[in-house]
N, C-alpha and C positions, 0 to 999 in steps of 0.2 A: 620842177613845179613852178608855175607862173606866180609872180608876186601877187598877193591878195587872194589867191585861191585857197579855200579852206582845206585843211588836211583831213585824212581819214579819221572817223570817230573811233575813239578807244572802245573796244567791245566791253571792257570791264565797266566803263561808265554806263553803257546801255543796260548792262545787267543790274547795276546798282539802282538806276532810275526805275527799271522795271519792277524790281522787288519792292522798292519804296512805294510805288504807285499801287501795286497789288496789295501790299499790307495796309496802306491807308484806305484803299477802296473797301476791303473786307471789314475793317473796323468801322468805316462810315456806314456800311449797310447794317451791321449789327447795332450800332448806336442810333441809327435813324428810324428804327422801328420795323425793319424788314428782316429779322434774323432767320426766318424760315427759308428765305431765298438761298441761303448758304448753309443751312443746317446748323445754325449756331444759336446760342442763347442771346436774348436781348441784353443790351448794356444800359443800365440805369444811371442817373446822376443829374447834376445841375446842367441846364441847357448850355451854359458857357463851356463847361467841361466836355460835354458830348461834341460840341462844335470843334474844340481843339484836339480831341482825342485822336482823330486820324493823323494829324500832324505830329502829335506827341509819340505815337506808337509806330507809325509808318515812316515818318520823316527821318528818324535816326538811321534807317537802313542805307541812306545815302552816304553815311560815314563808315560803312562796313569795311572798306579797304584802307582808308586813310587813318582813322582812329577807331579801331574795332572795340577797344575797351570802353571808350566814351560812349559809343553806340549802345553797348550792352547795358551800361549803367543808366543811361537816359531812358531806355525802354522799361527797365525795372523800376525806376523812379516814377514813371508815368503810371505803371500798374499799381504801385504802392499808393499813389495819390488817389487813383480811382477806387481802390478798395477801402481806403480810409473815409472817403467822402460819401460813398454810396453802397458799400458792402457788397460789391459785385463778386461773382464767381469767375475765375479765370478758366473758362471752358469754351469749347466750340472751335470751329474752323478758323475764325479770325485770330484769336489768341494763339492757337496752335501754329498757324502759318508764321506769324511775327516772331514768336519765341524760338521756334526751331530754325528759322532762317537766321535769326540772330546768333543762336548757339553755333550753327555751322560756320557762320562768318567769323565768329570769335576764334574758332579753331583754325580757320583758313588763313587769317590775316594778322592775328596777334601772336606775339612771341609766346613760348610755352609758359614763361613766368607770368606774363600779363594775363594769359588765359586762365591760369590757375587762380590768380588773384581775383579776377572777375567772378569766377564761380564761387570762391569763398566769400566774397563781399555780398553776394546775393543769396547765399545759402540760407540765412535766417528768414528772408522773405519767402523763399520757396517752402521752407519748413512750416512757417506760420500759416500759409495759404493751403498747404497740402494736408496738414494734420486733421482739420475738421472736414476734409473732403471738398474744399472750395476750389481745387485746381485739378483740371483734367485735360491732357493734351491728346495724344494719339489714342490712349486707352481711357476707359471710363474711370472717373475719379473714385478713389477709395479714401476712407478716413483712417486716422491713426497712423501707426508706423508704416503700414503698407502703402498708404497714400504718399507719404513723404518719400519712401524708397522708390516708388514708381515714377514720381515726378522728377526726382534727381536722376534716375537711370535714363530717362528719355532725353533730358537735356544733355547729360554727360555723353550719351551715345552719339548724338549729333555733333557735339564738340570733338569727341575723339575721332569720329569718322574723317573729318577733314584734317585733323592733326596727322593721321596716318597718310592720307592722300598727299598732304603738303610735304611730309617727310620723304615719301617716295618720289615726288616731283623734284624736290631739291637734290636727292641722291642722283636721279637721272641727269639733272642739269649739271651737277658737279662732275659726273662721269664724262659728259660731253665737253665741258670746259677742260678737263684733264687731258682728254684725247686731243683736243685742239692745241693745247699748250705743248703736248708731246710732239704733235705734228710740226708745229712751228719751230720747236727746238731742233728737230731732225733736219728741217729745211735750212735753219740757220747754220747747223754744223756742216751740212753738205755744201752750202754756199761758201762757208769759210774755208773748207778743204779745197774747193776750186780756186779760191783766191790764193791760198798758200801754194797750191800746185803751180799756178802761173808765176808767182814770185820766184819759186825754185826753178821754174823753167827759164826765166830771164837770167838767173844767176848761172845755171848750167850752160845755157846757150852762149853766154858771154865768154865763159872759159873755153868752150869748144871752138868758138870763133877765133880766140887767141891762138889756140893750138893749130887750127887750120892755117891761119895767116902766117904764123912762125914757120910751120913746116913748108908751106908754099914758098915763103921768102928764102928759106935756107936752100931749098932745091933749085930755085931760080938763080941763086948766087953760085951754083956749081960746086957746092961743098960736098965732101965725101958722104957715102951712105945715101945717095940719091934715091935708090929704090925703097929703102926703109922710110925715108921722109915722104915719098910719094904715097906709100901705103898708109902712113899716119895721116896724111892730108886727106886721102880718100875716105878713110874710116871716120875721121872727124866730121867731114862733110855729110857722110851718110847718117852718123849719129845725130848731127844737128837737124837734118831734114826729118828724121824719124821722130825726134823729140818734138819738133814743131807740129808734125802731123798728129801725133798722139794727143798733145795738149790742145790742139785745135778742136778736137771733139768736145772739150769741156768749155770752150770760150763762149761767152754770151754773144749772140749775133750783133748786138748793139755796141760791143766793145771794139775799140780800134786795134788793129793788128800792129805787130812790131814790138821791139824790146822797149820796156819802160824802165827808167832809172829808179832804183829802189832806195828808200830812205834807210838810215841807220842811226847808230848812237850819235854820230856827229851832227845829226839834224835835230837832236832833242832840244837844244837851246832855242832853235827857231820854233819848235812845237810849244815849248814852255812860254815863249813870248806871245804866241797867238792865243794861248789859253788865258794868260794874264790880261790880254786885250779884251777877252770875252768876259772878264770880271772875276776870274778865279786866281787869287795869289798862289803861286807855285814856287816851291824851293826845290831845285834840282841838284842832286849830289851824285856825281859819277866818280867811282874810285880812281885815284891817280895811277894805281898799279894795274889797271884793267888793260890787258894785252889786246891787240887787234883781234877781233872775232872773225870766225868764218862768215861769209856773206849771208848765209841763210839764218844764222843765229843773230847777226847784226840787225837784219830787217825785222826779225821776230821780236827782239827786245824793243825796238821802236814801236811796233804795232801794239804790243801789250801795254806799253806806257800810254800810247795814244788812246786806246780803248778805255783804259782805266780812268784817265783824265776826262774823257768824254762822259763816262758814267757819273763822275763827280759833278760835272757841269749840269747834267740832266736831273740828278736826283738829290744832291746834297744840300741845295739851297746855299745861303751865305756860308762860306767855309774857306778854309785854307788847305792846300794839299802839299804833301811832301813826297818826293820821288827819290829813291836811293837805289843805285845800281852798283853791284860789286861782283867780284869773282874770287872763289876760293876752291881749291882742289879741282880745277877744271869744271866748275859749276858756276854759271852766271846766276846771280840772285837779283830779283827785281821786287821792290816793295813800294807800293803807292798807297798812302794813307790820307785821310781827311778828317776834319773835326765837325762835319756837317750833321744835321739832324733830320734828313729826309724831306726837306721842303723843296718844292719844285724850283729849279733855277733856269737861267737862260739856256736855250737849246743850241748846241754847236752844230756844225755841218754834219750831215748824215754820213755814215760810214761804219763798217764793222758790224759785228753781231754780238757785242756784249761779252758776258762771261763765257758763253759757249765758244765764241771765237778764240778767246784767250786760252781756254783749256785745250782747244785743238792745237794751237801753236805750241804750247808746252809739251803736249803729247808727241808731237813730231820728233822731239829730241829725247823722248823717254823721260821727260820731266813731269812736273805736276804744278797745280795751281790751287791755292786756297783763298777764299774770299768770304767775308762776313763782317758783321758789326763788331766794333771795338768795345772793350769793357768801359772805357771812359767816354764813349760817344764817338760817332763817326763810323767810317768804314775802312777796311783794309783789304788790299789785294797783294798776295805774295806768290811769286812764281820762281821755279827753279828750272834752269835749262842746262842739263849736263852736256858739255861739249863733246864728250866721247860717246854720246848716244846710249848712256846707261839706263838702267831701270829706274822707274819712279821711286822717289824716296820721301822721307818725311820732311815737312817744312819746319824750319827752326822757329 
């Protein structure tokens, strides 16, 4: 859109203005001495009041979306003033249009609590006008209890009508948002699986390449068991080619081909330093007795910590983070906690897919991941990666 070009007009504003003009116009006709033109009763009163009445009764409809309760109370205040000064009856098309439009708007745009409060606050005025038969909307006015009941039921029906419509609209909108969130979660999980698959491909391809090179070198050196080494070399080459071909189906067309060095636990110090430079103090504790991990587990530990710290930077606001990594009974444990309070913080470089990606990485090893607010404030992420590929277990 070019600079200075006006944007599209909000249809809601057009509706509000239209209702306000229609309401003010009908009131002006009834107050101006031409009530028969709209099948309404004449409105009597001081000239200054009759001049202001279209604005007092039609104007508040402009506020029907922004402040519906105020709109409702303003209209009833104007009606009360009119009846006190000139003892008018609230009958005919002009009053019917304004009051039913206001009741519908109160149900459509006010909260349930505000809508009920508005009805209760104006109930005495409705009762006082209806009991002697001075109020009639869609139906002919009645006096006594029947008049009160009919007036209340008409206003209540229009209020409830849009409460129901709004509830159904909100339910439909919630269903759409839930479906979209589910779709995005599935896309994130699929994208993270592809990323994990390529990381595993790089690791497997590296080891296959080592096997091929060692077998080829041994055979070239003329060592015994040449045919066996040749078979190992050929099988390794074939497995390497098939692995690359299979994973090539999943590669993003924009990605560069070739093996990429994968980070691991040894790179966590550099990661912590980069996060500190972004404004998040981090304390990193890696158990001294942590044995060298398999390559796949090593990179997954790094990625989980990286994603957890990224989330702290994005969502925790001013905070401190603690990262603890240990190993017990062939299970690597990862814990990342912070003391933030959900305020937006500086955004780190993009990458990863949040909790979905961390859970996918834990699931690869038959492990599990738990994440949620801490009792004393902040957030915690805890993951278990069984090195033997066991079943998921409970987090400590």
